[in-house]
C-alpha positions in Angstrom: 14.2 1.3 17.5 16.2 0.7 14.4 18.4 -1.9 15.8 15.6 -4.2 17.1 14.1 -6.9 15.0 10.8 -6.5 13.2 8.8 -8.4 15.8 9.8 -6.0 18.5 9.3 -3.1 16.3 5.8 -4.0 15.6 5.1 -3.8 19.4 7.4 -1.2 20.5 8.2 1.4 17.9 6.8 4.9 17.6 6.0 5.6 21.0 8.4 5.5 24.3 6.4 6.8 27.3 8.4 8.8 29.8 7.9 8.5 33.6 4.2 8.5 34.5 2.9 8.7 30.9 0.5 6.1 29.5 1.8 2.9 28.5 -0.5 2.7 25.5 -0.3 5.4 22.8 -3.1 8.0 23.9 -5.8 9.1 21.6 -5.2 12.9 21.1 -8.9 13.4 20.1 -8.5 17.1 19.6 -8.5 19.4 16.7 -6.2 22.1 18.1 -3.4 22.6 20.4 -2.8 25.6 22.8 0.4 27.8 22.9 1.3 30.6 25.3 2.2 33.3 22.7 1.4 34.4 19.3 5.1 34.1 18.4 5.1 30.3 19.3 2.1 29.7 17.2 3.4 31.8 14.3 6.7 29.9 14.3 4.8 26.7 13.8 3.1 28.2 10.9 6.3 29.3 9.3 7.8 25.8 9.9 10.6 27.2 12.0 9.6 25.1 15.0 8.3 21.4 15.3 5.0 20.9 17.2 1.1 20.6 16.9 -1.3 23.3 16.1 -4.0 21.6 14.1 -4.8 18.0 13.5 -5.3 18.3 9.7 -1.7 18.7 9.5 -0.2 16.6 12.3 -1.4 15.1 15.5 0.7 13.2 18.2 -1.4 9.9 17.8 -0.9 9.9 14.2 2.8 10.7 14.3 3.5 7.8 16.7 1.8 5.2 14.3 3.5 6.6 11.2 6.9 6.6 13.2 6.1 2.7 13.8 5.4 2.1 10.2 8.4 4.1 9.1 10.7 2.0 11.5 9.0 -1.2 10.1 10.0 -0.3 6.6 13.4 1.3 7.3 12.6 4.8 6.3 13.4 8.1 7.6 10.0 9.9 7.6 6.3 8.8 7.2 2.9 10.2 7.3 -0.7 8.6 7.7 -3.5 9.4 5.2 -7.2 8.9 5.4 -7.0 5.8 3.0 -4.8 3.9 0.9 -6.2 5.8 -2.3 -5.2 9.1 -0.5 -1.7 7.7 0.0 -1.4 6.8 -3.7 -2.6 10.2 -4.8 -0.4 12.2 -2.3 2.8 10.0 -3.3 2.5 11.1 -7.0 1.1 14.7 -6.7 3.8 15.7 -4.2 6.4 15.6 -7.1 4.0 15.9 -10.3 1.9 18.8 -11.5 0.1 19.6 -14.6 2.2 18.8 -17.7 4.1 16.0 -16.1 4.0 12.1 -16.7 4.5 8.9 -14.7 5.1 5.3 -15.6 3.0 2.8 -13.8 3.0 -1.1 -13.9 -0.3 -2.3 -15.6 -1.0 -4.9 -12.8 -2.2 -2.6 -9.9 -5.3 -2.4 -7.8 -8.4 -1.2 -9.9 -9.0 1.8 -7.8 -5.3 3.0 -8.3 -5.6 2.3 -12.1 -8.6 4.5 -12.3 -6.8 7.1 -10.2 -3.7 7.4 -12.5 -5.4 6.7 -15.9 -8.4 9.1 -15.5 -8.4 11.3 -12.4 -5.0 12.6 -12.3 -5.1 13.0 -16.0 -7.9 15.6 -15.5 -5.4 17.4 -13.5 -2.8 17.4 -16.3 -0.7 14.4 -15.3 -0.4 11.7 -17.8 0.4 8.1 -17.0 1.8 5.3 -19.3 1.0 1.7 -18.2 3.6 -1.0 -18.8 3.3 -4.7 -18.4 5.3 -5.6 -15.1 6.8 -8.5 -17.3 8.1 -6.2 -19.9 11.8 -6.3 -20.8 14.3 -3.7 -19.8 14.0 -2.0 -23.3 10.3 -1.9 -23.2 10.3 -0.4 -19.8 12.8 2.3 -20.7 10.9 3.1 -23.9 7.9 4.3 -21.5 9.8 7.2 -20.1 9.6 10.7 -21.3 11.5 14.0 -20.5 8.9 15.0 -18.1 8.4 11.6 -16.4 8.5 12.3 -12.5 8.0 8.8 -11.0 7.3 5.1 -11.6 4.8 3.4 -9.5 4.1 -0.3 -9.0 2.6 -2.9 -6.4 4.9 -5.5 -4.6 2.0 -8.1 -5.2 -0.7 -6.8 -7.6 -4.4 -6.8 -6.3 -6.1 -9.0 -7.5 -3.8 -10.3 -10.3 -1.2 -11.2 -7.7 1.7 -10.4 -10.1 5.0 -9.9 -8.2 7.0 -6.9 -9.3 10.7 -7.2 -10.1 11.6 -4.3 -8.0 15.3 -4.2 -8.8 14.5 -3.9 -12.5 11.8 -1.0 -12.0 14.3 0.8 -9.5 17.1 0.6 -12.0 15.1 2.0 -14.7 13.5 4.8 -12.7 17.1 5.8 -11.3 18.5 5.7 -14.8 15.9 8.3 -15.8 16.4 10.4 -12.5 13.1 9.6 -10.8 12.0 7.7 -7.8 10.3 4.4 -7.6 7.3 4.3 -5.5 6.0 0.8 -4.3 2.7 0.0 -2.9 3.6 -2.8 -0.3 0.1 -3.4 1.0 -0.2 -7.3 0.2 3.3 -8.1 1.4 3.6 -5.7 4.3 7.2 -5.0 5.7 7.0 -8.4 7.4 7.5 -10.2 4.2 9.1 -7.6 1.9 11.0 -4.3 2.6 11.1 -2.6 -0.8 13.8 0.0 0.1 16.2 -2.8 0.4 15.8 -3.6 -3.2 16.0 -0.1 -4.6 12.5 1.5 -4.1 12.6 5.1 -2.8 9.0 5.6 -1.4 6.5 3.0 -0.1 2.8 3.4 0.2 0.3 1.4 2.2 -3.4 0.9 2.5 -3.3 0.4 6.1 -6.9 -0.8 6.0 -5.7 -4.1 4.9 -3.1 -6.5 6.7 -1.7 -3.7 9.0 -5.0 -2.9 10.7 -6.0 -6.5 10.1 -9.5 -6.6 11.5 -11.5 -4.4 9.0 -12.1 -1.9 11.6 -10.4 1.3 10.3 -9.8 2.6 6.9 -6.4 4.4 6.6 -3.1 4.8 4.3 0.5 5.8 4.9 3.3 7.0 3.0 7.2 6.2 3.9 10.1 7.9 2.5 13.4 6.0 2.4 15.6 9.2 2.3 17.6 7.6 -0.2 16.6 9.6 -3.5 18.5 12.7 -4.0 16.0 15.2 -5.1 18.7 18.1 -5.4 20.8 16.0 -7.9 17.6 16.3 -10.1 16.6 19.7 -9.0 15.1 20.7 -12.4 12.6 17.7 -12.4 11.4 18.5 -8.9 11.1 22.2 -8.4 8.4 21.9 -5.7 11.1 20.3 -3.5 14.1 22.4 -4.7 12.9 25.8 -5.3 11.3 28.3 -2.9 7.7 27.6 -1.7 6.1 31.1 -1.5 3.1 29.7 0.4 5.8 29.2 3.4 7.9 32.4 2.9 10.3 31.1 0.4 11.2 27.8 2.2 13.3 25.2 0.0 12.3 21.9 1.4 15.5 20.1 0.4 17.6 22.8 1.9 15.7 23.2 5.3 14.6 19.5 6.0 17.1 17.3 4.1 16.2 13.7 4.0 12.8 14.8 5.5 11.9 17.1 2.6 9.4 14.8 0.8 7.2 14.0 3.7 7.4 17.6 5.1 6.3 18.9 1.8 3.5 16.4 1.6 2.3 17.3 5.1 2.7 21.1 4.9 1.3 21.4 1.3 -1.0 18.6 0.4 -2.4 17.7 3.7 -3.0 21.4 4.4 -4.7 21.9 1.2 -6.5 18.7 0.7 -7.1 17.5 4.2 -6.9 13.8 3.8 -6.0 13.1 7.3 -6.4 9.8 9.2 -8.5 10.3 12.3 -6.6 9.8 15.6 -9.3 7.2 16.5 -8.4 5.1 13.5 -4.6 5.5 14.1 -5.0 4.2 17.5 -6.8 1.1 16.2 -4.2 0.8 13.3 -1.6 0.7 16.1 -3.3 -2.2 17.9 -3.3 -4.0 14.6 0.4 -3.4 14.0 1.3 -4.9 17.3 0.3 -8.2 16.1 1.1 -7.9 12.4 4.4 -10.1 12.9 2.0 -13.0 14.3 -0.8 -12.7 11.8 1.0 -12.4 8.5 2.7 -15.8 8.7 -0.5 -17.5 9.6 -2.3 -15.8 6.6 0.6 -17.1 4.4 0.5 -20.6 5.9 -3.2 -20.9 5.6 -3.4 -19.7 2.1 -0.9 -22.0 1.0 -2.8 -25.0 2.4 -5.9 -23.8 0.8 -4.1 -23.3 -2.5 -2.8 -26.9 -2.4 -6.2 -28.0 -1.6 -7.8 -26.2 -4.6 -5.1 -27.3 -6.9 -5.9 -30.9 -6.4 -9.7 -30.5 -6.5 -11.4 -32.0 -9.7 -14.0 -29.0 -9.9 -11.0 -26.3 -9.9 -9.8 -25.2 -13.2 -6.7 -23.1 -12.0 -5.1 -21.6 -8.9 -2.9 -18.6 -8.8 -0.6 -17.6 -5.9 3.1 -16.7 -6.1 3.7 -18.9 -2.9 2.8 -22.0 -4.8 5.8 -23.9 -6.5 5.2 -23.8 -10.2 3.4 -20.4 -10.3 4.6 -18.0 -12.9 6.0 -15.6 -10.2 7.2 -18.2 -7.8 10.8 -17.6 -8.4 10.4 -13.7 -8.2 8.6 -14.4 -4.9 11.4 -16.4 -3.5 13.7 -13.5 -4.3 11.9 -10.8 -2.9 9.7 -12.6 -0.2 11.4 -15.8 0.7 9.4 -16.1 4.0 5.9 -15.8 2.5 3.9 -13.6 0.2 0.4 -12.9 1.5 -2.7 -14.6 2.4 -4.7 -13.8 -1.0 -5.2 -16.3 -3.6 -7.2 -16.4 -6.8 -8.9 -19.4 -8.6 -11.4 -20.4 -11.0 -13.7 -23.4 -11.4 -14.3 -25.5 -14.6 -18.0 -24.7 -14.6 -17.0 -21.1 -15.3 -18.8 -17.9 -14.2 -22.1 -19.6 -13.0 -20.1 -22.2 -11.1 -18.0 -19.6 -9.3 -21.1 -17.7 -8.2 -22.8 -20.8 -7.0 -19.8 -21.9 -5.2 -19.5 -18.6 -3.3 -23.2 -18.5 -2.5 -22.8 -21.9 -0.8 -20.0 -20.7 1.6 -21.2 -20.7 5.3 -18.2 -19.5 7.3 -16.2 -17.5 4.7 -17.9 -14.3 3.9 -18.7 -12.4 0.6 -17.4 -8.9 1.2 -15.8 -6.0 -0.5 -12.6 -6.4 1.4 -9.4 -8.2 1.5 -6.6 -9.0 3.9 -8.2 -9.0 7.4 -8.3 -11.7 10.1 -11.5 -13.3 8.6 -11.6 -15.3 5.5 -13.6 -13.7 2.6 -14.1 -14.0 -1.2 -15.2 -11.6 -3.9 -16.0 -12.4 -7.4 -14.9 -9.4 -9.5 -17.0 -10.2 -12.6 -20.3 -10.1 -10.4 -19.0 -7.2 -8.3 -16.3 -4.7 -8.8 -16.4 -5.4 -12.5 -20.0 -6.3 -13.1 -20.5 -3.7 -15.7 -18.3 -5.6 -18.1 -19.1 -8.5 -20.4 -16.9 -11.5 -20.6 -14.8 -10.1 -23.4 -14.3 -7.0 -21.6 -13.3 -8.6 -18.3 -10.5 -10.6 -20.3 -9.4 -7.4 -21.8 -9.2 -5.8 -18.3 -7.3 -9.0 -17.1 -10.3 -10.2 -15.0 -11.2 -13.8 -16.0 -14.9 -14.3 -15.7 -14.6 -17.1 -13.3 -12.0 -15.5 -11.1 -12.6 -15.7 -7.3 -10.3 -13.7 -5.1 -10.0 -15.6 -1.7 -8.6 -13.6 1.1 -7.6 -16.6 3.6 -7.9 -15.4 7.1 -6.2 -16.7 10.3 -8.9 -19.1 11.4 -8.1 -23.0 11.7 -7.1 -24.0 8.0 -9.0 -27.3 8.3 -12.2 -25.3 9.1 -11.6 -23.0 6.1 -11.0 -25.8 3.7 -13.9 -27.7 5.0 -16.2 -24.7 4.2 -14.7 -24.5 0.7 -15.2 -28.3 0.3 -18.9 -28.3 1.2 -19.6 -25.3 -1.1 -17.8 -26.9 -4.1 -20.0 -30.0 -3.5 -23.0 -27.6 -4.2 -21.5 -26.8 -7.7 
């Protein structure tokens, strides 16, 4: 489907039924798959034949949906994971091991920061966090001889920092490592990081891709552009024999599919963070309308942001789609058709006013979620970061009055009316 437009890919990519087959992607709700001979099964376990034998490694439903996401991003291979966190973990650990190092933009989702700053550190992988607005000199200074990857988010959650993808890609490639981009907030509808030099893309499909808060999931897509063999000494897991598969060298046997094949055959085999076929089926339903929902999210968010900016009780509003925002110019470069439906803002009354305003909302819900069809809010200082005092919040980059507002696809006038009546209670 590579010659079709994104709108058509959202609906059609990944699955092409043959004569008499289901029009809709079937749910292969089976753990196992039958073969006629032991030899047939053995060849699958040796990675000599392609096919299905156990859903922990691969499943036809999952592969169809992964293929659609791959096509949307313009990659060569993709896989689904059980969550966005699993995707972020696999993306790094597929090429890093104890004794290695990564460079990561400091403005990332809190769960990702904790994963890279603490959890993988316990496994022997160190991380250096850099300000996404740093100079090229500062960025290059973060690299070490054992650096294996650079990671960042297209639009950071919840800081809404827009990453200068080309700057980070150039630095990564100058040091012989890939750039991994979490494209969850922008989605391939608004940004395709591979076109700007990124090598691998991850997603929390739980967000806009599913779009209905129905199923948790993640995805990893490989562009096929990074030459692992040219930096063979840095990536022995891909370029030297894997004794757990009788000495297969992934780059030699699978070419541009080496990275995803290894992630599936090794990490999914051993760690098992597979997305269920049922969740993949639900994800695919969401993907079919992604191209319709994302523009509406962006349109509504901009209307709400403009309303808030002009409200006397609002101290500040942050969205890279708003002219005058610090990241407006970068957003215009990488996402000229829109950014995302998430905005942040604070009230002049501070933390107490923010809580009062949120408690007064009627239609917009307070939930620990973001980026689905329904409008929702979260106050990090009271929820995800409630263990911190105001000084600690500021050090963590979270203002005490910050409200994260995920603007849905309801009628914008109704969203604004609910916010307006809530603000009247403050």
